[in-house]
N, CA, C and O atoms as a CHARMM CRD file, in Angstrom:
* protein
*
  336
    1    1 GLY  N     -7.06900  48.47000 -13.62400 PROA 1      0.00000
    2    1 GLY  CA    -6.96400  47.47100 -14.98400 PROA 1      0.00000
    3    1 GLY  C     -5.84600  46.66600 -15.17400 PROA 1      0.00000
    4    1 GLY  O     -5.16300  46.28400 -14.22400 PROA 1      0.00000
    5    2 PHE  N     -5.54400  46.29900 -16.65200 PROA 2      0.00000
    6    2 PHE  CA    -4.66900  45.40100 -16.87100 PROA 2      0.00000
    7    2 PHE  C     -4.20700  45.68500 -18.22400 PROA 2      0.00000
    8    2 PHE  O     -4.95200  46.15800 -19.08300 PROA 2      0.00000
    9    3 THR  N     -2.92300  45.38300 -18.42500 PROA 3      0.00000
   10    3 THR  CA    -2.80100  45.14300 -20.08700 PROA 3      0.00000
   11    3 THR  C     -1.73300  44.01000 -20.05800 PROA 3      0.00000
   12    3 THR  O     -0.93700  43.76400 -19.15200 PROA 3      0.00000
   13    4 LEU  N     -1.91800  43.27100 -21.44600 PROA 4      0.00000
   14    4 LEU  CA    -1.56700  41.96800 -21.51800 PROA 4      0.00000
   15    4 LEU  C     -0.94200  42.02000 -23.23300 PROA 4      0.00000
   16    4 LEU  O     -1.66900  42.33400 -24.17500 PROA 4      0.00000
   17    5 ILE  N      0.33700  41.69700 -23.36400 PROA 5      0.00000
   18    5 ILE  CA     1.07900  41.64500 -24.29800 PROA 5      0.00000
   19    5 ILE  C      2.34700  40.59800 -24.66000 PROA 5      0.00000
   20    5 ILE  O      2.90200  39.94900 -23.77300 PROA 5      0.00000
   21    6 ALA  N      2.74000  40.51600 -26.10000 PROA 6      0.00000
   22    6 ALA  CA     3.42700  39.40400 -26.31000 PROA 6      0.00000
   23    6 ALA  C      4.46700  40.10300 -26.91500 PROA 6      0.00000
   24    6 ALA  O      4.14700  40.91900 -27.77900 PROA 6      0.00000
   25    7 LEU  N      5.77900  39.93900 -26.61300 PROA 7      0.00000
   26    7 LEU  CA     7.11200  40.75300 -27.12600 PROA 7      0.00000
   27    7 LEU  C      8.31000  39.37400 -27.01800 PROA 7      0.00000
   28    7 LEU  O      8.43100  38.47300 -26.18700 PROA 7      0.00000
   29    8 LYS  N      9.13600  39.74400 -28.36500 PROA 8      0.00000
   30    8 LYS  CA    10.05200  38.49900 -28.41700 PROA 8      0.00000
   31    8 LYS  C     11.23400  39.15100 -27.45900 PROA 8      0.00000
   32    8 LYS  O     11.60400  40.29600 -27.20100 PROA 8      0.00000
   33    9 GLU  N     11.63900  37.78200 -27.05900 PROA 9      0.00000
   34    9 GLU  CA    12.60400  38.07900 -25.73600 PROA 9      0.00000
   35    9 GLU  C     13.55800  39.33800 -26.00600 PROA 9      0.00000
   36    9 GLU  O     13.99000  39.70800 -27.09800 PROA 9      0.00000
   37   10 GLY  N     13.73500  39.79300 -24.99500 PROA 10     0.00000
   38   10 GLY  CA    14.61700  40.86300 -25.14100 PROA 10     0.00000
   39   10 GLY  C     14.63900  42.65400 -25.77500 PROA 10     0.00000
   40   10 GLY  O     15.42800  43.59800 -25.73500 PROA 10     0.00000
   41   11 LYS  N     12.84300  42.29600 -26.51200 PROA 11     0.00000
   42   11 LYS  CA    12.54700  43.52900 -26.96100 PROA 11     0.00000
   43   11 LYS  C     11.75500  44.30800 -25.84900 PROA 11     0.00000
   44   11 LYS  O     11.48300  43.80200 -24.76100 PROA 11     0.00000
   45   12 GLU  N     11.36600  45.74900 -26.26700 PROA 12     0.00000
   46   12 GLU  CA    10.49700  46.34000 -25.48200 PROA 12     0.00000
   47   12 GLU  C      9.46800  46.63300 -25.68500 PROA 12     0.00000
   48   12 GLU  O      8.81900  47.09100 -24.74500 PROA 12     0.00000
   49   13 GLY  N      8.99200  46.53400 -26.69300 PROA 13     0.00000
   50   13 GLY  CA     7.55400  47.20500 -27.39900 PROA 13     0.00000
   51   13 GLY  C      7.71600  48.21400 -27.93900 PROA 13     0.00000
   52   13 GLY  O      6.68100  48.87300 -28.03800 PROA 13     0.00000
   53   14 THR  N      9.21400  48.97100 -28.65200 PROA 14     0.00000
   54   14 THR  CA     9.01600  50.35300 -29.07400 PROA 14     0.00000
   55   14 THR  C      8.63100  50.23600 -30.47400 PROA 14     0.00000
   56   14 THR  O      8.01400  51.18300 -30.96100 PROA 14     0.00000
   57   15 THR  N      8.95200  49.01400 -31.34800 PROA 15     0.00000
   58   15 THR  CA     8.77900  49.22700 -32.85400 PROA 15     0.00000
   59   15 THR  C      7.86300  47.91300 -33.10100 PROA 15     0.00000
   60   15 THR  O      7.89400  46.92500 -32.36700 PROA 15     0.00000
   61   16 ASP  N      6.99900  48.06200 -34.30700 PROA 16     0.00000
   62   16 ASP  CA     6.12500  46.85800 -34.34300 PROA 16     0.00000
   63   16 ASP  C      6.83200  45.52300 -34.41300 PROA 16     0.00000
   64   16 ASP  O      6.33500  44.53500 -33.87200 PROA 16     0.00000
   65   17 ASP  N      7.76800  45.48100 -34.94500 PROA 17     0.00000
   66   17 ASP  CA     8.72000  43.84600 -35.18500 PROA 17     0.00000
   67   17 ASP  C      9.10300  43.43000 -33.53500 PROA 17     0.00000
   68   17 ASP  O      9.41800  42.26800 -33.27800 PROA 17     0.00000
   69   18 HSD  N      9.06400  44.14000 -32.80300 PROA 18     0.00000
   70   18 HSD  CA     9.23200  43.55500 -31.23300 PROA 18     0.00000
   71   18 HSD  C      7.95700  42.99100 -30.57300 PROA 18     0.00000
   72   18 HSD  O      7.83300  42.78500 -29.36600 PROA 18     0.00000
   73   19 TYR  N      7.10400  42.78600 -31.44200 PROA 19     0.00000
   74   19 TYR  CA     5.64200  42.08500 -30.86500 PROA 19     0.00000
   75   19 TYR  C      5.90600  40.61400 -31.43900 PROA 19     0.00000
   76   19 TYR  O      6.52200  40.45600 -32.49400 PROA 19     0.00000
   77   20 ALA  N      5.39000  39.51700 -30.66500 PROA 20     0.00000
   78   20 ALA  CA     4.93600  38.19600 -31.20800 PROA 20     0.00000
   79   20 ALA  C      3.93600  37.78100 -31.33300 PROA 20     0.00000
   80   20 ALA  O      3.22800  37.66300 -30.33300 PROA 20     0.00000
   81   21 GLY  N      3.51900  37.43800 -32.44400 PROA 21     0.00000
   82   21 GLY  CA     1.87600  36.54200 -32.68000 PROA 21     0.00000
   83   21 GLY  C      1.19100  37.61000 -32.49200 PROA 21     0.00000
   84   21 GLY  O      1.70700  38.70800 -32.27900 PROA 21     0.00000
   85   22 LYS  N     -0.12800  37.37600 -32.55800 PROA 22     0.00000
   86   22 LYS  CA    -1.30600  37.91200 -32.45800 PROA 22     0.00000
   87   22 LYS  C     -2.42600  37.77100 -31.34900 PROA 22     0.00000
   88   22 LYS  O     -2.70500  36.58700 -31.16200 PROA 22     0.00000
   89   23 PHE  N     -3.23700  38.76800 -30.46000 PROA 23     0.00000
   90   23 PHE  CA    -4.28100  38.17000 -30.15100 PROA 23     0.00000
   91   23 PHE  C     -5.32100  38.37600 -31.07800 PROA 23     0.00000
   92   23 PHE  O     -5.18100  38.92600 -32.17000 PROA 23     0.00000
   93   24 GLN  N     -6.66600  37.79200 -30.48700 PROA 24     0.00000
   94   24 GLN  CA    -7.84400  37.74400 -31.01800 PROA 24     0.00000
   95   24 GLN  C     -8.62500  37.76100 -29.96300 PROA 24     0.00000
   96   24 GLN  O     -8.56800  36.80500 -29.19000 PROA 24     0.00000
   97   25 ILE  N     -9.50000  38.82700 -29.71200 PROA 25     0.00000
   98   25 ILE  CA   -10.23600  39.48700 -28.54800 PROA 25     0.00000
   99   25 ILE  C    -11.73300  38.52800 -28.74600 PROA 25     0.00000
  100   25 ILE  O    -12.13900  38.33500 -29.89200 PROA 25     0.00000
  101   26 ILE  N    -12.39200  38.03900 -27.71900 PROA 26     0.00000
  102   26 ILE  CA   -13.05600  36.72300 -27.55600 PROA 26     0.00000
  103   26 ILE  C    -14.53900  37.75100 -26.67100 PROA 26     0.00000
  104   26 ILE  O    -15.76400  37.72500 -26.78400 PROA 26     0.00000
  105   27 ASP  N    -13.87300  38.29900 -26.09500 PROA 27     0.00000
  106   27 ASP  CA   -15.15200  38.90800 -25.36800 PROA 27     0.00000
  107   27 ASP  C    -15.51700  40.69000 -25.01500 PROA 27     0.00000
  108   27 ASP  O    -15.71700  41.16600 -23.89700 PROA 27     0.00000
  109   28 GLU  N    -15.52100  41.32500 -26.15300 PROA 28     0.00000
  110   28 GLU  CA   -15.29800  42.67900 -26.43200 PROA 28     0.00000
  111   28 GLU  C    -16.11000  43.30300 -24.86800 PROA 28     0.00000
  112   28 GLU  O    -15.62300  44.22300 -24.21100 PROA 28     0.00000
  113   29 GLU  N    -17.13000  42.73400 -24.57300 PROA 29     0.00000
  114   29 GLU  CA   -17.65800  43.39300 -22.76000 PROA 29     0.00000
  115   29 GLU  C    -16.23100  43.77800 -22.00900 PROA 29     0.00000
  116   29 GLU  O    -16.17400  44.70700 -21.20300 PROA 29     0.00000
  117   30 ASP  N    -15.35900  43.15900 -22.27500 PROA 30     0.00000
  118   30 ASP  CA   -14.02000  42.85200 -21.23400 PROA 30     0.00000
  119   30 ASP  C    -13.04500  42.97300 -21.71100 PROA 30     0.00000
  120   30 ASP  O    -12.18700  43.15400 -20.84700 PROA 30     0.00000
  121   31 THR  N    -12.52800  42.97600 -23.00700 PROA 31     0.00000
  122   31 THR  CA   -11.51300  43.09000 -23.65200 PROA 31     0.00000
  123   31 THR  C    -11.63900  44.28300 -24.80500 PROA 31     0.00000
  124   31 THR  O    -12.62100  44.69100 -25.42600 PROA 31     0.00000
  125   32 GLN  N    -10.44600  44.61500 -24.82800 PROA 32     0.00000
  126   32 GLN  CA   -10.16200  45.35400 -26.52000 PROA 32     0.00000
  127   32 GLN  C     -8.36200  45.79700 -26.34700 PROA 32     0.00000
  128   32 GLN  O     -7.57000  45.99600 -25.42600 PROA 32     0.00000
  129   33 PHE  N     -8.35400  45.79300 -27.80900 PROA 33     0.00000
  130   33 PHE  CA    -7.05100  46.34300 -28.23700 PROA 33     0.00000
  131   33 PHE  C     -6.64400  47.49800 -27.37000 PROA 33     0.00000
  132   33 PHE  O     -7.59100  48.24800 -27.13200 PROA 33     0.00000
  133   34 MET  N     -5.66900  47.80200 -26.90900 PROA 34     0.00000
  134   34 MET  CA    -5.05400  49.54600 -26.53100 PROA 34     0.00000
  135   34 MET  C     -4.99800  50.47500 -27.72200 PROA 34     0.00000
  136   34 MET  O     -4.20600  50.11700 -28.59400 PROA 34     0.00000
  137   35 THR  N     -5.65600  51.56900 -27.94400 PROA 35     0.00000
  138   35 THR  CA    -5.80000  52.11400 -28.76300 PROA 35     0.00000
  139   35 THR  C     -4.25600  52.90400 -29.19400 PROA 35     0.00000
  140   35 THR  O     -4.00500  53.11600 -30.38100 PROA 35     0.00000
  141   36 ASN  N     -3.15800  53.34900 -27.95400 PROA 36     0.00000
  142   36 ASN  CA    -2.09200  53.72200 -28.25800 PROA 36     0.00000
  143   36 ASN  C     -0.99600  52.41100 -28.55300 PROA 36     0.00000
  144   36 ASN  O      0.19300  52.61200 -28.80100 PROA 36     0.00000
  145   37 CYS  N     -1.54500  51.19000 -28.49000 PROA 37     0.00000
  146   37 CYS  CA    -0.73600  49.87200 -28.55500 PROA 37     0.00000
  147   37 CYS  C     -1.57100  49.00100 -29.34200 PROA 37     0.00000
  148   37 CYS  O     -2.16100  48.21900 -28.59800 PROA 37     0.00000
  149   38 PRO  N     -1.82800  48.84500 -30.46400 PROA 38     0.00000
  150   38 PRO  CA    -2.65100  47.86800 -31.34500 PROA 38     0.00000
  151   38 PRO  C     -2.28300  46.55500 -30.59400 PROA 38     0.00000
  152   38 PRO  O     -3.16200  46.16200 -29.82700 PROA 38     0.00000
  153   39 PRO  N     -1.15700  45.80200 -30.66600 PROA 39     0.00000
  154   39 PRO  CA    -0.95700  44.64500 -30.78400 PROA 39     0.00000
  155   39 PRO  C     -1.49900  44.14900 -28.90200 PROA 39     0.00000
  156   39 PRO  O     -2.02000  43.07000 -28.61800 PROA 39     0.00000
  157   40 ALA  N     -1.24200  45.06200 -28.08300 PROA 40     0.00000
  158   40 ALA  CA    -1.58700  44.70000 -26.80500 PROA 40     0.00000
  159   40 ALA  C     -3.10700  44.79400 -26.38500 PROA 40     0.00000
  160   40 ALA  O     -3.84800  45.57900 -26.97700 PROA 40     0.00000
  161   41 VAL  N     -3.59100  43.95300 -25.31400 PROA 41     0.00000
  162   41 VAL  CA    -5.30000  43.67300 -25.04700 PROA 41     0.00000
  163   41 VAL  C     -5.25800  44.58800 -23.64100 PROA 41     0.00000
  164   41 VAL  O     -4.25500  44.69400 -22.93500 PROA 41     0.00000
  165   42 THR  N     -6.33600  45.12000 -23.42500 PROA 42     0.00000
  166   42 THR  CA    -6.51400  45.79100 -22.05200 PROA 42     0.00000
  167   42 THR  C     -7.86200  45.87400 -21.79500 PROA 42     0.00000
  168   42 THR  O     -8.60500  45.56500 -22.72600 PROA 42     0.00000
  169   43 GLU  N     -8.35700  46.21800 -20.75100 PROA 43     0.00000
  170   43 GLU  CA    -9.79000  46.35400 -20.42600 PROA 43     0.00000
  171   43 GLU  C    -10.52400  47.07800 -21.13800 PROA 43     0.00000
  172   43 GLU  O    -10.05400  47.91500 -21.90800 PROA 43     0.00000
  173   44 SER  N    -11.93900  46.84200 -20.97200 PROA 44     0.00000
  174   44 SER  CA   -12.75500  47.42500 -22.11800 PROA 44     0.00000
  175   44 SER  C    -13.65400  48.47900 -21.54900 PROA 44     0.00000
  176   44 SER  O    -14.11100  49.35300 -22.28500 PROA 44     0.00000
  177   45 THR  N    -14.03600  48.41500 -19.75600 PROA 45     0.00000
  178   45 THR  CA   -14.33500  49.17000 -18.52800 PROA 45     0.00000
  179   45 THR  C    -13.92700  48.92700 -17.53000 PROA 45     0.00000
  180   45 THR  O    -13.83500  47.71900 -17.30900 PROA 45     0.00000
  181   46 PRO  N    -13.52600  49.75700 -16.55000 PROA 46     0.00000
  182   46 PRO  CA   -12.92800  50.16800 -15.50300 PROA 46     0.00000
  183   46 PRO  C    -13.49800  49.57600 -14.26800 PROA 46     0.00000
  184   46 PRO  O    -13.81400  50.25500 -13.29000 PROA 46     0.00000
  185   47 ARG  N    -13.65300  47.94500 -14.36500 PROA 47     0.00000
  186   47 ARG  CA   -14.10400  47.30700 -13.40500 PROA 47     0.00000
  187   47 ARG  C    -13.11000  46.20900 -13.41700 PROA 47     0.00000
  188   47 ARG  O    -12.31800  45.80500 -14.26800 PROA 47     0.00000
  189   48 ARG  N    -13.54600  45.66900 -11.59100 PROA 48     0.00000
  190   48 ARG  CA   -12.25400  44.83000 -11.30700 PROA 48     0.00000
  191   48 ARG  C    -12.89300  43.09800 -11.95900 PROA 48     0.00000
  192   48 ARG  O    -14.07800  42.76900 -12.00900 PROA 48     0.00000
  193   49 ARG  N    -11.75100  42.28800 -12.36500 PROA 49     0.00000
  194   49 ARG  CA   -12.03300  40.89200 -13.06200 PROA 49     0.00000
  195   49 ARG  C    -11.48800  40.22200 -12.27100 PROA 49     0.00000
  196   49 ARG  O    -10.79800  40.67700 -11.35900 PROA 49     0.00000
  197   50 THR  N    -11.70600  39.00800 -12.48200 PROA 50     0.00000
  198   50 THR  CA   -10.65000  37.86200 -12.07900 PROA 50     0.00000
  199   50 THR  C    -10.30000  37.03600 -12.97400 PROA 50     0.00000
  200   50 THR  O     -9.67900  36.07500 -12.51900 PROA 50     0.00000
  201   51 ARG  N    -10.49800  37.03700 -14.34900 PROA 51     0.00000
  202   51 ARG  CA   -10.32900  36.45000 -15.29800 PROA 51     0.00000
  203   51 ARG  C    -10.74700  37.28900 -16.66900 PROA 51     0.00000
  204   51 ARG  O    -11.85200  37.83100 -16.63800 PROA 51     0.00000
  205   52 ILE  N     -9.78000  37.46700 -18.11600 PROA 52     0.00000
  206   52 ILE  CA   -10.14400  37.40200 -19.24000 PROA 52     0.00000
  207   52 ILE  C     -9.73900  36.42600 -19.96600 PROA 52     0.00000
  208   52 ILE  O     -8.85800  35.62700 -19.65000 PROA 52     0.00000
  209   53 GLN  N    -10.56700  36.44300 -21.31100 PROA 53     0.00000
  210   53 GLN  CA   -10.43600  35.32500 -22.31900 PROA 53     0.00000
  211   53 GLN  C     -9.72500  36.02700 -23.68700 PROA 53     0.00000
  212   53 GLN  O    -10.21800  36.98500 -24.28100 PROA 53     0.00000
  213   54 VAL  N     -8.70000  35.47500 -23.99100 PROA 54     0.00000
  214   54 VAL  CA    -8.27200  36.06000 -25.60200 PROA 54     0.00000
  215   54 VAL  C     -7.80800  34.67100 -26.27300 PROA 54     0.00000
  216   54 VAL  O     -7.56400  33.60100 -25.71500 PROA 54     0.00000
  217   55 PHE  N     -7.77500  34.89200 -27.16800 PROA 55     0.00000
  218   55 PHE  CA    -7.29900  33.65300 -28.50500 PROA 55     0.00000
  219   55 PHE  C     -5.29800  34.20700 -28.69600 PROA 55     0.00000
  220   55 PHE  O     -5.09000  35.42000 -28.74500 PROA 55     0.00000
  221   56 TRP  N     -4.49700  33.57800 -28.75100 PROA 56     0.00000
  222   56 TRP  CA    -3.24100  34.36300 -28.65000 PROA 56     0.00000
  223   56 TRP  C     -2.68600  33.35200 -30.09700 PROA 56     0.00000
  224   56 TRP  O     -2.51500  32.18400 -29.74800 PROA 56     0.00000
  225   57 THR  N     -2.40700  33.58000 -31.50800 PROA 57     0.00000
  226   57 THR  CA    -1.79700  32.90400 -32.24800 PROA 57     0.00000
  227   57 THR  C     -0.15600  33.03400 -32.30500 PROA 57     0.00000
  228   57 THR  O      0.47300  34.08100 -32.46100 PROA 57     0.00000
  229   58 ALA  N      0.40800  31.63800 -32.13100 PROA 58     0.00000
  230   58 ALA  CA     2.28200  32.04000 -31.58500 PROA 58     0.00000
  231   58 ALA  C      2.86900  32.56000 -32.99000 PROA 58     0.00000
  232   58 ALA  O      2.33300  32.18200 -34.03200 PROA 58     0.00000
  233   59 PRO  N      3.51300  33.06500 -33.00300 PROA 59     0.00000
  234   59 PRO  CA     4.34400  33.57300 -34.05000 PROA 59     0.00000
  235   59 PRO  C      4.75200  32.56400 -35.23700 PROA 59     0.00000
  236   59 PRO  O      4.25100  31.44700 -35.10500 PROA 59     0.00000
  237   60 ARG  N      5.58800  32.75000 -36.40000 PROA 60     0.00000
  238   60 ARG  CA     6.21800  31.39700 -37.14700 PROA 60     0.00000
  239   60 ARG  C      7.76900  30.72000 -36.27900 PROA 60     0.00000
  240   60 ARG  O      8.52300  31.37700 -35.56100 PROA 60     0.00000
  241   61 SER  N      7.83700  29.92000 -36.47200 PROA 61     0.00000
  242   61 SER  CA     8.99400  29.21600 -35.63900 PROA 61     0.00000
  243   61 SER  C     10.31900  30.09300 -35.98700 PROA 61     0.00000
  244   61 SER  O     10.46600  30.79600 -36.98700 PROA 61     0.00000
  245   62 GLY  N     11.13000  29.91500 -35.06700 PROA 62     0.00000
  246   62 GLY  CA    12.53800  30.46000 -35.68000 PROA 62     0.00000
  247   62 GLY  C     12.56100  31.70700 -34.93700 PROA 62     0.00000
  248   62 GLY  O     13.71500  32.13400 -34.88600 PROA 62     0.00000
  249   63 ILE  N     12.01600  32.19300 -34.54800 PROA 63     0.00000
  250   63 ILE  CA    12.12600  33.79600 -33.93200 PROA 63     0.00000
  251   63 ILE  C     12.75100  33.93600 -32.00100 PROA 63     0.00000
  252   63 ILE  O     12.99800  34.90600 -31.28400 PROA 63     0.00000
  253   64 GLY  N     12.79600  32.52500 -31.79300 PROA 64     0.00000
  254   64 GLY  CA    13.21400  32.47100 -30.30900 PROA 64     0.00000
  255   64 GLY  C     12.19200  32.57300 -29.13300 PROA 64     0.00000
  256   64 GLY  O     11.03900  32.20200 -29.35100 PROA 64     0.00000
  257   65 CYS  N     12.43400  32.91100 -28.26200 PROA 65     0.00000
  258   65 CYS  CA    11.59700  33.06700 -27.26400 PROA 65     0.00000
  259   65 CYS  C     10.19600  33.95500 -27.04000 PROA 65     0.00000
  260   65 CYS  O     10.61900  35.07600 -27.32400 PROA 65     0.00000
  261   66 VAL  N      9.33100  34.06400 -26.83400 PROA 66     0.00000
  262   66 VAL  CA     8.32600  34.92400 -26.37000 PROA 66     0.00000
  263   66 VAL  C      8.05700  35.26100 -25.11300 PROA 66     0.00000
  264   66 VAL  O      7.94400  34.24700 -24.42500 PROA 66     0.00000
  265   67 ILE  N      7.88300  36.39000 -24.42600 PROA 67     0.00000
  266   67 ILE  CA     7.61200  36.86400 -23.25300 PROA 67     0.00000
  267   67 ILE  C      6.20000  37.25600 -23.29200 PROA 67     0.00000
  268   67 ILE  O      5.79200  38.17500 -24.00200 PROA 67     0.00000
  269   68 LEU  N      5.50900  36.59600 -22.57500 PROA 68     0.00000
  270   68 LEU  CA     4.22300  37.01500 -22.33300 PROA 68     0.00000
  271   68 LEU  C      4.00900  37.88100 -21.07000 PROA 68     0.00000
  272   68 LEU  O      4.23400  37.31500 -20.00000 PROA 68     0.00000
  273   69 LYS  N      3.61000  39.16000 -21.03900 PROA 69     0.00000
  274   69 LYS  CA     3.48600  40.14000 -20.08900 PROA 69     0.00000
  275   69 LYS  C      2.43500  40.52500 -20.00100 PROA 69     0.00000
  276   69 LYS  O      1.79600  40.85700 -20.99900 PROA 69     0.00000
  277   70 TRP  N      1.88600  40.60200 -18.61000 PROA 70     0.00000
  278   70 TRP  CA     0.89500  40.78700 -17.86900 PROA 70     0.00000
  279   70 TRP  C      1.11500  41.93600 -16.92300 PROA 70     0.00000
  280   70 TRP  O      1.84900  41.69500 -15.96500 PROA 70     0.00000
  281   71 LYS  N      0.43800  43.54300 -17.06000 PROA 71     0.00000
  282   71 LYS  CA     0.48300  44.08800 -15.55000 PROA 71     0.00000
  283   71 LYS  C     -1.03900  44.43300 -15.50300 PROA 71     0.00000
  284   71 LYS  O     -1.97000  44.76200 -16.23800 PROA 71     0.00000
  285   72 GLY  N     -0.79100  44.21400 -14.44300 PROA 72     0.00000
  286   72 GLY  CA    -1.95400  44.81700 -13.63300 PROA 72     0.00000
  287   72 GLY  C     -1.88200  44.85500 -12.00700 PROA 72     0.00000
  288   72 GLY  O     -0.83300  45.31300 -11.55200 PROA 72     0.00000
  289   73 GLU  N     -2.94100  44.39700 -11.01000 PROA 73     0.00000
  290   73 GLU  CA    -2.59000  44.55800  -9.85000 PROA 73     0.00000
  291   73 GLU  C     -1.30900  43.23200  -9.44700 PROA 73     0.00000
  292   73 GLU  O     -0.76500  43.20400  -8.34300 PROA 73     0.00000
  293   74 LYS  N     -1.15400  42.72600  -9.99800 PROA 74     0.00000
  294   74 LYS  CA     0.16600  41.72600 -10.04900 PROA 74     0.00000
  295   74 LYS  C      1.02400  41.57500 -11.45600 PROA 74     0.00000
  296   74 LYS  O      0.37800  41.21300 -12.43900 PROA 74     0.00000
  297   75 GLU  N      1.99300  41.75000 -11.56200 PROA 75     0.00000
  298   75 GLU  CA     2.47700  41.91200 -13.01500 PROA 75     0.00000
  299   75 GLU  C      3.09100  40.38500 -12.61300 PROA 75     0.00000
  300   75 GLU  O      3.49700  39.91100 -11.55200 PROA 75     0.00000
  301   76 ASN  N      2.92700  39.72600 -14.30500 PROA 76     0.00000
  302   76 ASN  CA     3.66200  38.90500 -14.23500 PROA 76     0.00000
  303   76 ASN  C      4.42900  38.05500 -15.83600 PROA 76     0.00000
  304   76 ASN  O      3.74400  38.05200 -16.85900 PROA 76     0.00000
  305   77 LEU  N      5.34200  37.63400 -15.84100 PROA 77     0.00000
  306   77 LEU  CA     5.84800  37.47800 -17.23000 PROA 77     0.00000
  307   77 LEU  C      6.01800  36.10700 -17.51000 PROA 77     0.00000
  308   77 LEU  O      6.82400  35.63400 -16.70900 PROA 77     0.00000
  309   78 GLU  N      5.63700  35.34900 -18.23700 PROA 78     0.00000
  310   78 GLU  CA     5.56800  34.17400 -18.68400 PROA 78     0.00000
  311   78 GLU  C      6.49500  33.85100 -20.04700 PROA 78     0.00000
  312   78 GLU  O      6.13500  34.52300 -21.01400 PROA 78     0.00000
  313   79 LYS  N      7.68300  32.89600 -20.31500 PROA 79     0.00000
  314   79 LYS  CA     8.45000  32.61700 -21.17500 PROA 79     0.00000
  315   79 LYS  C      8.00300  31.59200 -21.93800 PROA 79     0.00000
  316   79 LYS  O      7.70200  30.67300 -21.17700 PROA 79     0.00000
  317   80 GLU  N      7.81700  31.30400 -23.04100 PROA 80     0.00000
  318   80 GLU  CA     7.52900  30.32400 -24.10200 PROA 80     0.00000
  319   80 GLU  C      8.37100  30.29100 -25.07100 PROA 80     0.00000
  320   80 GLU  O      8.41100  31.32500 -25.73800 PROA 80     0.00000
  321   81 CYS  N      9.20900  29.27300 -25.44600 PROA 81     0.00000
  322   81 CYS  CA    10.11800  28.98500 -26.60600 PROA 81     0.00000
  323   81 CYS  C      9.91200  27.99900 -27.22900 PROA 81     0.00000
  324   81 CYS  O      9.47600  26.97600 -26.70200 PROA 81     0.00000
  325   82 SER  N     10.23200  28.12500 -28.70300 PROA 82     0.00000
  326   82 SER  CA     9.66300  27.22800 -29.80400 PROA 82     0.00000
  327   82 SER  C     10.31000  26.16300 -29.13900 PROA 82     0.00000
  328   82 SER  O     11.18300  26.47100 -28.32700 PROA 82     0.00000
  329   83 GLY  N      9.99700  24.71700 -29.36400 PROA 83     0.00000
  330   83 GLY  CA    10.56400  23.61200 -28.76700 PROA 83     0.00000
  331   83 GLY  C     10.37200  22.98300 -27.47400 PROA 83     0.00000
  332   83 GLY  O     10.76100  21.89100 -27.05900 PROA 83     0.00000
  333   84 GLU  N      9.75800  23.81100 -26.97800 PROA 84     0.00000
  334   84 GLU  CA     9.68600  23.41900 -25.36600 PROA 84     0.00000
  335   84 GLU  C      8.35400  22.68900 -25.27300 PROA 84     0.00000
  336   84 GLU  O      7.96700  22.24600 -24.19200 PROA 84     0.00000
Protein backbone atom coordinates (compact mmCIF):
# COMPACT_ATOMS: atom_id res chain seq x y z
CA UNK A 1 0.00 0.00 0.00
CA UNK A 2 0.90 3.65 -0.15
CA UNK A 3 0.01 7.03 1.30
CA UNK A 4 0.55 10.41 -0.36
CA UNK A 5 0.13 13.62 1.61
CA UNK A 6 1.07 17.31 1.25
CA UNK A 7 2.11 19.09 4.45
CA UNK A 8 3.31 22.57 5.30
CA UNK A 9 7.02 22.40 6.11
CA UNK A 10 7.65 21.55 9.76
CA UNK A 11 4.11 20.22 10.34
CA UNK A 12 3.14 16.63 11.13
CA UNK A 13 -0.49 16.50 9.98
CA UNK A 14 -2.04 16.43 13.44
CA UNK A 15 -4.49 19.27 12.66
CA UNK A 16 -6.30 20.38 9.51
CA UNK A 17 -4.20 23.53 9.12
CA UNK A 18 -1.04 21.40 8.71
CA UNK A 19 -2.11 20.22 5.23
CA UNK A 20 -1.17 22.11 2.07
CA UNK A 21 -3.13 22.18 -1.15
CA UNK A 22 -5.68 19.65 -2.26
CA UNK A 23 -5.53 16.35 -4.14
CA UNK A 24 -8.07 15.33 -6.75
CA UNK A 25 -8.58 11.64 -7.50
CA UNK A 26 -8.26 10.77 -11.20
CA UNK A 27 -8.75 7.00 -11.12
CA UNK A 28 -11.03 5.77 -8.34
CA UNK A 29 -10.18 2.18 -9.28
CA UNK A 30 -6.62 2.69 -8.00
CA UNK A 31 -6.78 5.59 -5.52
CA UNK A 32 -9.05 7.03 -2.85
CA UNK A 33 -8.92 9.50 0.03
CA UNK A 34 -7.99 7.94 3.37
CA UNK A 35 -11.05 7.53 5.59
CA UNK A 36 -9.20 8.54 8.77
CA UNK A 37 -7.22 11.35 7.07
CA UNK A 38 -9.23 12.86 4.18
CA UNK A 39 -6.43 15.12 2.83
CA UNK A 40 -4.27 12.03 2.15
CA UNK A 41 -4.48 9.69 -0.83
CA UNK A 42 -4.12 5.91 -0.54
CA UNK A 43 -4.79 2.74 -2.55
CA UNK A 44 -8.38 1.67 -3.16
CA UNK A 45 -7.48 -2.01 -3.56
CA UNK A 46 -4.58 -3.98 -2.06
CA UNK A 47 -2.61 -4.74 -5.21
CA UNK A 48 0.88 -3.77 -6.32
CA UNK A 49 1.16 -0.65 -8.46
CA UNK A 50 3.96 0.83 -10.49
CA UNK A 51 2.32 4.27 -10.69
CA UNK A 52 -0.68 6.31 -9.60
CA UNK A 53 -2.15 9.54 -10.94
CA UNK A 54 -3.69 12.40 -8.96
CA UNK A 55 -4.01 16.13 -9.49
CA UNK A 56 -2.67 18.38 -6.77
CA UNK A 57 -3.71 22.02 -6.45
CA UNK A 58 -1.10 24.08 -4.64
CA UNK A 59 -2.14 26.24 -1.70
CA UNK A 60 -2.27 30.02 -1.90
CA UNK A 61 1.12 31.69 -2.09
CA UNK A 62 2.89 32.86 1.02
CA UNK A 63 2.55 29.74 3.20
CA UNK A 64 6.18 28.75 2.75
CA UNK A 65 7.44 25.38 1.60
CA UNK A 66 5.30 22.28 1.09
CA UNK A 67 6.50 18.74 1.71
CA UNK A 68 4.98 16.09 -0.57
CA UNK A 69 5.35 12.91 1.46
CA UNK A 70 5.08 9.43 -0.05
CA UNK A 71 4.95 6.34 2.14
CA UNK A 72 5.06 2.96 0.47
CA UNK A 73 7.69 0.35 -0.26
CA UNK A 74 10.14 3.24 -0.46
CA UNK A 75 9.52 6.47 1.42
CA UNK A 76 10.17 9.70 -0.43
CA UNK A 77 9.97 13.39 0.40
CA UNK A 78 9.76 16.18 -2.15
CA UNK A 79 10.11 19.79 -1.03
CA UNK A 80 8.43 22.52 -3.10
CA UNK A 81 8.74 26.21 -2.23
CA UNK A 82 6.86 29.11 -3.79
CA UNK A 83 9.04 31.07 -6.16
CA UNK A 84 11.30 28.10 -6.96
